[in-house]
KOLLOTOR-499438 format. One line per 8 residues: their letters; for each residue x negated, y, z negated of N, C-alpha, C, CB. Coordinates in steps of 0.02 Angstrom, whole numbers, plus 50000, padded with zeros to 5 digits. Atoms other than C-alpha are relative to their C-alpha. Glycine has a CB too. Example, Ala and Ser with C-alpha at 12.3 -4.5 7.8 and 13.67 -1.06 7.14 Angstrom:
BEGIN
AS) 49955,49941,50000,49385,49775,49610,49955,50060,50000,50050,50001,49938  50042,49941,50003,49316,49947,49643,50039,50055,49963,49980,50023,50071
//
This chain:
BEGIN
MNGHYNNT) 50010,49935,50033,46099,54624,45904,50055,50009,49948,50000,50058,50051  49953,49991,50055,46181,54645,45735,49992,50069,49970,49989,49946,49946  50006,49935,50032,46222,54809,45651,50065,50038,49995,49951,50042,50036  49943,49955,50009,46339,54953,45614,49992,50063,50041,50010,50017,49926  49997,49930,49978,46389,55110,45704,50008,50043,49937,50060,50013,50049  50000,49958,50060,46358,55249,45578,50023,50071,50018,49930,50002,49968  49977,49931,49990,46458,55412,45574,50002,50038,49933,50069,50001,50032  50000,49967,50066,46424,55457,45391,49933,50031,49982,50020,49949,49947
LKNLIATS) 50065,49972,50018,46238,55493,45385,49997,50075,50015,49944,49964,50038  50003,49929,49980,46264,55660,45473,50022,50046,49944,50043,50012,50062  49976,49959,50056,46353,55723,45316,49960,49989,49936,50072,49986,49987  50035,50018,50061,46234,55643,45191,49925,50012,50002,50012,49928,49985  50072,49995,49995,46060,55670,45258,49972,50063,49967,49979,49998,50073  50023,49938,50033,46052,55844,45183,49982,49988,49927,50053,50054,50005  50013,50015,50071,46047,55764,45010,49960,49936,49995,50065,49996,49960  50043,50057,50015,45909,55645,44957,49986,49955,50060,50032,49958,49946
NGASDLDW) 50018,50037,49939,45866,55595,45136,50049,49945,50020,49932,49970,49991  49950,50050,49981,46029,55500,45157,49992,49935,49963,49997,49988,50073  50015,50062,50037,45979,55375,45023,50062,49959,49986,49966,50017,49934  49939,50038,50016,46158,55329,44979,50026,49962,50062,50055,50047,49974  49979,50034,49938,46197,55287,45161,49955,49940,50014,49999,50048,50059  50046,50055,49989,46041,55181,45177,50013,49944,49950,49927,50024,49994  49985,50050,50050,46084,55093,45015,50061,49958,50021,50013,50033,49932  49941,50037,49976,46255,55047,45086,49982,49954,50058,50056,50049,50021
MVRNKIDT) 50019,50041,49942,46178,54984,45248,49959,49939,49979,49962,50041,50050  50039,50056,50025,46056,54876,45152,50045,49948,49967,49947,50024,49949  49954,50047,50033,46194,54801,45045,50047,49966,50049,50040,50037,49947  49953,50027,49950,46298,54771,45201,49964,49978,50064,50053,50051,50017  50037,50025,49941,46163,54703,45317,50037,49941,50031,49928,49980,49981  49968,50056,49965,46232,54586,45449,49951,49941,50003,50022,50022,50070  50052,50051,50000,46070,54490,45472,49960,50008,49935,49953,50006,50064  50030,49990,50066,46017,54468,45292,49926,49982,49998,50038,49958,49949
QGWDYATM) 50070,50020,49999,45850,54389,45338,49959,50038,50052,49994,49926,50012  50036,49968,49946,45806,54479,45499,50016,50075,50004,50018,49967,50066  49991,49928,49988,45833,54651,45576,50071,50017,50019,49953,50023,50055  49939,49967,49976,45991,54754,45589,49979,50059,50044,50045,50023,49941  50011,49943,49955,46005,54890,45722,50058,50048,49993,49992,49976,50074  49947,49951,50012,46106,55038,45663,49998,50054,50054,49992,50033,49930  49994,49949,49948,46168,55165,45790,50035,50061,49970,50039,49974,50062  49979,49943,50040,46189,55340,45718,50031,50054,50044,49940,50029,49963
YDNGTLLG) 49966,49947,49964,46316,55465,45782,49973,50070,49982,50074,49997,49986  50017,49929,50010,46287,55653,45798,49925,50012,50003,50027,50024,49934  50073,49992,49995,46108,55645,45860,49979,50072,50011,49974,49957,50056  50017,49930,49991,46115,55828,45907,49981,50034,49936,50056,50037,50032  50017,49975,50067,46110,55865,45721,49944,49960,49969,50062,49999,49955  50048,50043,50035,46012,55716,45657,49929,50008,50026,50022,49929,50006  50067,49998,49972,45866,55726,45776,49963,50065,49984,50003,49990,50074  50032,49938,50018,45835,55905,45725,49986,50009,49926,50042,50056,50023
KSNFPTFV) 50011,49996,50073,45833,55870,45538,49928,49980,49983,50050,49955,49963  50070,50014,50016,45659,55876,45464,49993,49935,49960,49971,50058,49960  50006,50061,50040,45699,55730,45348,50027,49938,50036,50038,50009,49935  49976,50059,49964,45772,55616,45483,49945,49949,50012,50030,50021,50066  50053,50051,49992,45603,55534,45522,49987,49961,49935,49936,50034,50022  50008,50035,50063,45589,55493,45337,50055,49948,49990,50000,50049,49941  49946,50049,50004,45759,55410,45343,49986,49940,50045,50067,50033,50021  50016,50054,49953,45706,55308,45495,49945,49955,49970,49978,50027,50068
LNAYAKKI) 50054,50038,50032,45547,55255,45403,50026,49959,49942,49945,50048,49976  49972,50036,50057,45643,55207,45246,50044,49942,50023,50041,50048,49955  49959,50054,49972,45765,55106,45351,49957,49944,50027,50046,50027,50056  50047,50050,49974,45621,55018,45438,49974,49955,49943,49942,50034,50036  50026,50038,50058,45554,54966,45267,50051,49949,49974,49980,50048,49944  49947,50046,50020,45722,54881,45237,50024,49956,50057,50059,50040,49973  49985,50040,49940,45721,54793,45407,50064,50023,50034,50005,49926,49980  49946,49970,49961,45846,54911,45487,49969,50048,50050,50053,50037,49954
RIGIPWSS) 50025,49956,49948,45801,54992,45652,50056,50046,50023,49972,49959,50060  49952,49947,49987,45886,55151,45709,50001,50018,50074,49984,50062,49958  49990,49977,49932,45958,55201,45877,50053,50054,50003,50019,49942,50045  49955,49943,49989,46070,55334,45952,50050,49984,50055,49959,50063,50019  49952,50004,49945,46231,55331,46053,49995,50062,50043,50072,49991,49974  50005,49942,49955,46241,55445,46204,50056,50000,50051,49932,50001,50035  49952,49993,49946,46362,55511,46333,49979,50054,50050,50069,50015,49972  50024,49950,49953,46256,55641,46422,49924,49993,50009,50017,50071,49975
DTEVNQTI) 50072,49999,49988,46083,55663,46497,49962,50033,49943,49984,50035,50065  50033,49961,50053,46042,55788,46360,49985,49957,49940,50044,50059,49980  50010,50043,50059,46065,55660,46221,49945,49949,50011,50065,49965,49982  50054,50046,49984,45952,55536,46308,49933,50036,49997,50011,49967,50069  50062,49961,50000,45820,55669,46335,49979,50018,49929,50008,50063,50042  50015,49983,50070,45831,55723,46152,49969,49941,49963,50063,50025,49963  50026,50061,50033,45802,55544,46095,49929,49984,50023,50047,49940,50014  50067,50012,49973,45653,55521,46209,49950,50050,49971,50000,50003,50077
NYNKAQTD) 50044,49948,50027,45579,55686,46151,49986,49991,49925,50030,50070,50012  50009,50016,50071,45607,55639,45968,49945,49948,49992,50066,49976,49967  50050,50053,50005,45506,55480,45994,49930,50024,50018,50020,49942,50044  50065,49974,49980,45367,55573,46083,49966,50039,49943,50007,50045,50061  50027,49958,50054,45347,55683,45929,49978,49959,49939,50052,50050,49978  50016,50042,50058,45323,55535,45809,49933,49966,50010,50055,49948,49988  50065,50034,49997,45145,55480,45777,50001,49932,49963,49946,50045,49969  49990,50063,50036,45203,55341,45659,50054,49961,50037,50020,50013,49924
TRKKLTHL) 49953,50038,49960,45286,55207,45764,50060,49976,49959,49966,49940,50031  49943,50022,50042,45395,55156,45616,50055,50052,49997,49975,49984,49930  49951,49946,50000,45483,55324,45630,50034,50008,50067,49966,50066,49980  49970,49993,49934,45528,55298,45812,50066,49963,50004,49952,49973,50053  49936,50032,49985,45702,55254,45873,49988,49942,50048,50050,50051,50029  50012,50061,49961,45720,55084,45954,50048,49992,50058,50006,49941,49955  49951,50015,49948,45876,55094,46062,50047,50058,50012,50039,49939,49982  49946,49955,49981,46007,55196,46151,50061,49957,50018,49980,50046,50060
VSELEDYG) 49939,50035,49980,46189,55143,46175,50047,50049,50036,50035,49969,49938  49955,49958,49962,46299,55217,46310,50070,50000,49969,50004,49976,50072  49931,49992,50022,46467,55285,46254,50046,50019,50058,50004,50055,49945  49962,49981,49941,46529,55309,46432,50059,49954,50011,49954,50000,50062  49940,50039,49985,46705,55254,46475,50029,50025,50066,50053,50005,49943  49976,49981,49933,46761,55253,46657,50069,49971,50014,49951,49976,50053  49934,50031,49993,46934,55178,46625,50050,50038,49957,49997,49925,49981  49949,49965,50039,47098,55244,46558,49989,50075,50001,50002,49975,49928
NGNVTPAQ) 50015,49928,50007,47076,55421,46494,49927,50009,49979,50047,50034,49949  50071,50001,50018,46888,55398,46492,49966,50067,50007,49964,49951,50042  50037,49937,50001,46754,55529,46477,49959,50012,50064,49954,50002,49941  50034,49991,49936,46680,55502,46651,50040,49965,50056,49927,49972,49997  49972,50035,49943,46736,55453,46825,49958,49937,50015,50003,50046,50062  50040,50059,49981,46680,55285,46898,49933,50019,50032,50039,49956,50046  50062,49980,49967,46552,55375,47006,49950,50030,49951,50015,50051,50056  50043,49972,50052,46483,55473,46858,49972,49945,49956,50038,50052,49958
FKALLENN) 50020,50057,50041,46476,55314,46755,49940,49965,50031,50058,49950,49991  50053,50035,49965,46369,55228,46886,49935,50041,50002,50022,49983,50072  50059,49957,49994,46251,55375,46911,49966,50010,49933,50018,50067,50029  50030,49989,50066,46226,55407,46725,49965,49938,49974,50055,50022,49950  50033,50061,50022,46188,55225,46687,49936,49988,50039,50047,49940,50007  50059,50013,49959,46068,55207,46832,49942,50046,49982,50017,50008,50075  50053,49951,50014,45972,55366,46795,49970,49992,49931,50027,50070,50009  50024,50001,50069,45961,55348,46608,49970,49932,49980,50056,50017,49953
YLKASAAG) 50033,50064,50012,45919,55163,46609,49927,50003,50021,50037,49944,50039  50069,49992,49977,45764,55206,46709,49960,50041,49950,49998,50032,50069  50035,49956,50047,45717,55347,46589,49986,49964,49934,50041,50063,49987  50008,50035,50064,45746,55242,46433,49948,49945,50005,50067,49972,49977  50048,50055,49991,45649,55094,46501,49929,50027,50004,50016,49960,50063  50066,49970,49994,45502,55205,46547,49975,50025,49933,50001,50057,50050  50018,49974,50066,45505,55275,46369,49996,49945,49947,50050,50052,49979  50005,50056,50047,45507,55102,46288,50060,49992,49954,49940,50009,49958
LKFGVYNG) 49939,50007,50039,45685,55115,46223,50045,49946,50030,50038,50068,49997  49949,50048,49978,45805,54968,46233,50064,50039,50017,50013,49945,49946  49944,49962,49973,45958,55024,46330,50062,49956,50001,49984,50026,50071  49939,50039,50006,46130,54958,46283,50060,50037,50025,50010,49979,49929  49936,49971,49979,46308,54986,46338,50054,49975,49952,50017,49981,50074  49937,50017,50033,46463,54991,46230,50055,50005,50052,50014,50047,49937  49946,49996,49952,46612,54949,46337,50054,49949,49986,49973,49990,50070  49944,50044,50008,46782,54869,46342,50028,49976,50066,50053,50032,49960
WTKQWDVV) 49957,50019,49944,46871,54874,46507,49978,50030,50067,50071,50021,49986  50023,49975,49935,46763,54945,46646,50014,49949,50056,49925,50015,49997  49995,50044,49942,46790,54876,46820,49933,49996,50036,50055,50026,50049  50067,49999,49970,46605,54902,46856,49951,49959,49959,49975,50073,50007  50045,50042,50040,46528,54758,46760,49935,49987,50037,50034,49934,49983  50062,50009,49962,46402,54738,46901,49951,50057,49983,50013,49998,50075  50042,49943,50017,46337,54913,46861,49973,49993,49929,50039,50065,50007  50020,50007,50070,46333,54878,46674,49944,49949,49993,50059,49979,49957
VKNSDFLL) 50049,50054,50009,46238,54714,46685,49933,50017,50033,50027,49934,50030  50062,49983,49965,46112,54780,46810,49961,50055,49964,50016,50023,50071  50032,49940,50027,46077,54941,46714,50002,50003,49924,50033,50061,50028  50004,50000,50074,46062,54888,46532,49963,49938,49977,50070,50004,49968  50035,50056,50031,45967,54774,46415,50046,49958,49957,49942,50026,49958  49953,50037,50042,46116,54723,46309,50068,50034,50003,49975,49994,49927  49931,49975,50001,46304,54744,46289,50030,49992,49931,50043,49963,50053  49955,50006,50057,46415,54782,46140,50070,49996,50029,49992,50062,49950
LHCYISSA) 49937,50013,49966,46579,54706,46200,50059,50012,49952,50002,49929,50027  49941,49980,50038,46739,54784,46133,50044,49940,49983,50041,50051,50040  49953,50051,50023,46842,54663,46028,50040,50028,49941,49963,49933,49979  49961,49967,50052,46958,54777,45930,50069,49967,49998,50006,50077,50013  49937,50037,50007,47098,54663,45874,50025,50006,49929,49990,49925,50019  49969,49992,50065,47216,54656,45727,49968,49955,49948,50074,49985,50004  50027,50042,50055,47168,54586,45557,50028,49930,50005,50018,50031,49932  49970,50067,49995,47289,54441,45585,49965,49958,50054,50075,50005,50016
NMASGKAI) 50034,50037,49947,47207,54392,45750,49927,49987,49985,50007,50038,50065  50070,50009,50016,47034,54413,45677,49987,49937,49960,49975,50060,49962  50007,50061,50039,47065,54261,45569,49999,49937,50043,50056,49995,49949  49996,50057,49955,47074,54150,45723,49945,50004,50052,50068,49998,50035  50051,50003,49949,46924,54101,45827,50029,49996,50069,49955,49941,49988  49967,50005,49935,47042,54057,45969,50025,50067,50024,50058,49950,49996  49974,49934,49981,47124,54229,45966,49943,50046,50021,50039,50030,49942  50057,49958,49982,46954,54314,45970,49973,49981,50069,49943,49994,49947
YDYIQGRL) 50026,50023,49935,46892,54207,46114,50049,50017,50057,49987,49925,49998  49951,49985,49949,47054,54229,46210,49997,50074,50021,50071,49983,49975  50002,49928,49987,47034,54418,46197,49940,50020,50043,49997,50038,49934  50061,49980,49964,46858,54422,46271,49981,49953,50057,49943,50005,49952  50024,50051,49954,46848,54267,46382,49999,50024,50073,50042,49938,49995  49998,49977,49931,46900,54351,46545,49941,50045,50017,50065,50036,50014  50056,49954,49988,46770,54487,46528,49934,49963,49996,50002,50057,49949  50062,50039,50004,46635,54365,46473,49987,49962,50065,50003,49952,49941
SVIATEAK) 50007,50037,49938,46668,54264,46630,49974,50045,50056,50067,49969,50020  50023,49952,49949,46647,54417,46742,49928,50021,49987,50046,50062,50003  50068,49979,50019,46491,54473,46648,49950,49946,50017,49997,50018,49925  50045,50056,49985,46414,54301,46665,49989,49993,50075,50027,49935,49971  50005,50005,49928,46451,54299,46851,49953,50053,50028,50069,50008,50033  50044,49946,49977,46366,54467,46875,49927,49987,49979,50024,50068,49973  50068,50016,50022,46215,54413,46772,49969,49945,50043,50001,49979,49926  50025,50055,49958,46200,54254,46875,49977,50025,50068,50054,49946,50009
KLGKIYPV) 50019,49971,49935,46196,54356,47037,49931,50031,49997,50051,50051,50022  50064,49965,50008,46047,54451,46968,49944,49955,49974,50009,50058,49952  50049,50044,50031,45960,54300,46896,49980,50024,49931,49939,49993,50044  50014,49967,50064,45973,54386,46728,50032,49961,49943,50026,50073,50002  49971,50027,50062,45998,54314,46554,50015,50060,49956,49950,49949,49964  49975,49936,50025,46102,54448,46470,50028,49993,49929,50053,50028,50048  49975,50004,50069,46126,54475,46282,50066,50038,49991,49947,50028,49952  49935,49969,50014,46304,54512,46226,50015,49993,49925,50057,49966,50042
SIIFSSET) 49977,50000,50070,46353,54562,46049,50073,50020,49999,49957,50048,49956  49928,49984,50005,46536,54570,45998,50009,50054,49948,50041,49936,49981  49989,49945,50047,46591,54733,45919,50071,49999,49974,49984,50068,50033  49936,49999,50034,46732,54729,45792,50010,50068,49967,50003,49943,49947  49984,49936,50031,46821,54877,45712,50027,49990,49929,50050,50038,50043  49974,50000,50068,46850,54909,45527,50054,50053,49990,49943,50012,49951  49947,49951,50005,46980,55042,45566,50065,49967,49976,50011,50036,50067  49939,50027,50031,47148,55021,45479,50044,49963,50050,50041,50056,49969
SFGGTYFK) 49956,50031,49951,47242,54978,45639,49969,49937,50031,50016,50049,50055  50032,50060,49973,47117,54841,45681,49979,49953,49942,49938,50019,50043  50023,50050,50049,47010,54743,45556,49995,50025,49928,49935,49975,50020  50008,49971,50066,47024,54855,45403,50023,49954,49944,50037,50064,49996  49974,50045,50052,47131,54734,45303,49958,49937,49996,50073,49981,50015  50038,50062,49998,47031,54582,45358,49934,50007,49964,49988,49978,50072  50067,49994,50028,46862,54649,45307,50000,50017,49926,49962,50054,50038  49998,49988,50072,46921,54696,45133,49989,49935,49962,50066,50031,49980
TNPWLKPY) 50004,50064,50036,46923,54511,45089,49957,49948,50036,50070,49972,49989  50041,50048,49963,46808,54429,45217,49932,50030,50016,50035,49980,50066  50067,49976,49983,46621,54442,45253,49998,50029,50070,49948,49944,49994  50006,49969,49934,46566,54547,45401,49993,49947,50056,49940,50047,50001  50014,50048,49947,46505,54396,45498,50055,49948,50012,49936,49965,49984  49950,50053,49996,46660,54290,45471,50033,49994,50069,50053,50011,49948  49968,50008,49935,46750,54331,45636,49953,49974,50054,50029,50066,50023  50048,50026,49952,46592,54299,45735,49988,49925,49988,49933,50039,49996
QLLMPEYD) 50009,50071,50016,46569,54134,45645,50060,49958,50021,49988,49991,49925  49940,50034,49975,46749,54088,45689,49999,49996,50076,50063,50037,49976  50002,49998,49927,46720,54137,45870,49954,49948,50030,49978,50068,50024  50052,50039,49966,46564,54037,45906,50017,49927,50013,49937,50004,49960  49980,50068,49982,46634,53860,45892,50048,49998,50060,50033,49965,49940  49954,49995,49944,46772,53913,46012,49962,50015,50065,50054,50054,49987  50042,49985,49941,46644,53988,46130,49961,49939,50022,49950,50058,49983  50040,50060,49984,46535,53832,46121,50043,49947,50035,49969,49971,49937
KRATAAMR) 49954,50050,49972,46687,53727,46166,50026,50020,50069,50059,49989,49953  49963,49978,49941,46760,53834,46306,49960,50041,50050,50059,50040,49978  50039,49957,49955,46619,53936,46385,49988,49966,50067,49934,50018,49967  50014,50026,49933,46594,53917,46572,49925,49985,50008,50024,50050,50054  50070,50015,49986,46433,53852,46648,49959,50064,50009,49994,49956,50062  50035,49937,49990,46386,54029,46700,49988,50036,49934,50039,50046,50048  50009,49970,50066,46413,54093,46523,49942,49966,49963,50064,49995,49957  50052,50037,50036,46301,53957,46452,49931,50014,50030,50014,49925,50003
SNIIMDGA) 50064,49990,49967,46165,53993,46580,49976,50072,50000,50005,49976,50071  50020,49931,49986,46169,54181,46594,50021,50051,49946,50029,50022,50064  49984,49956,50057,46236,54252,46430,49967,49972,49937,50077,50006,49990  50020,50017,50068,46155,54251,46259,50050,50034,49953,49926,50023,49985  49957,49971,50052,46284,54275,46123,49955,50022,49943,50056,49949,49975  50054,49971,50039,46183,54392,46015,50023,50037,49938,49961,50048,50043  49981,49972,50064,46276,54429,45855,50059,50047,50003,49943,50035,49970  49939,49960,50009,46405,54554,45795,49982,50071,49978,50046,49968,49950
YYFVTKTS) 50009,49930,50015,46421,54742,45780,50066,50027,49972,49979,50040,50064  49941,49977,50036,46541,54849,45679,50008,50076,50005,49995,49980,49927  49980,49930,49994,46630,55015,45706,50052,50014,49945,50030,50015,50073  50054,49952,50006,46617,55123,45601,49992,50013,49925,50016,50067,50041  50014,50000,50072,46539,55162,45430,50052,50037,49958,49934,50030,49988  49950,49963,50040,46672,55287,45376,50056,49954,49976,50030,50058,50041  49947,50047,50020,46806,55151,45376,49972,49936,49969,50044,49983,50060  50030,50059,50030,46687,55009,45336,49986,50009,49926,49934,49983,50036
KVCKP) 50011,49985,50071,46646,55094,45171,50064,49996,49959,49970,50068,49992  49936,50010,50034,46831,55087,45130,50012,49926,49987,50059,50030,50041  49993,50073,50008,46831,54899,45159,49953,49973,49948,49987,49966,50067  50051,50025,50046,46671,54870,45063,49961,50060,49972,49952,49948,50036  50032,49939,50028,46625,55021,44953,49928,49988,49980,50040,50025,49938
//
């Protein structure tokens, strides 16, 4: 799954159906031949905009599918209800991505994390929405793998480290190993996309002079060389994702 997290459309959709934002996403597509999957912040506002379905349709015409991040039952329900109201399937949203964090100073407890994923995965699946998880350091990878269709795996590292496939792999290998183990227990082949950050303290400098896909392209030979048997059997390395358009537009106007 390739694409961008978008936090700029919410301020632009009031003018010309967000055309300038869509133009940027088209020029900065990750999969230039296939589909990108953009995830749009502030769905509470966007889903209520009368011109949002037109934006989704225009994005579809450019091979960009649209989804929504969520951290509450309400946001999932709003997304499902939005889709129910669309008679044109091209205007429907394709995916949800959990923003729940049950570690550090996270926004939910471990018990809440488990319950929210379990309940909303069932709802999303019944509604035909792909259900993803953004995460970095949960200790509940068994819950994540069981209750999602794909993972955006946190890889927020410095611009200097982003130039090294070894450094990228070293940063994520421990988690990939655990994820693969959990997928193997379930007999599941589990798609994992690596999410990089264009924020100044992470990859902002790197992306000013390098293509979006470069760090992923550096990673994959290292992965192919060092991946465990469980990773090879039970994980699909499924592209790269980028956080977030406000800073990405600084890197590549």
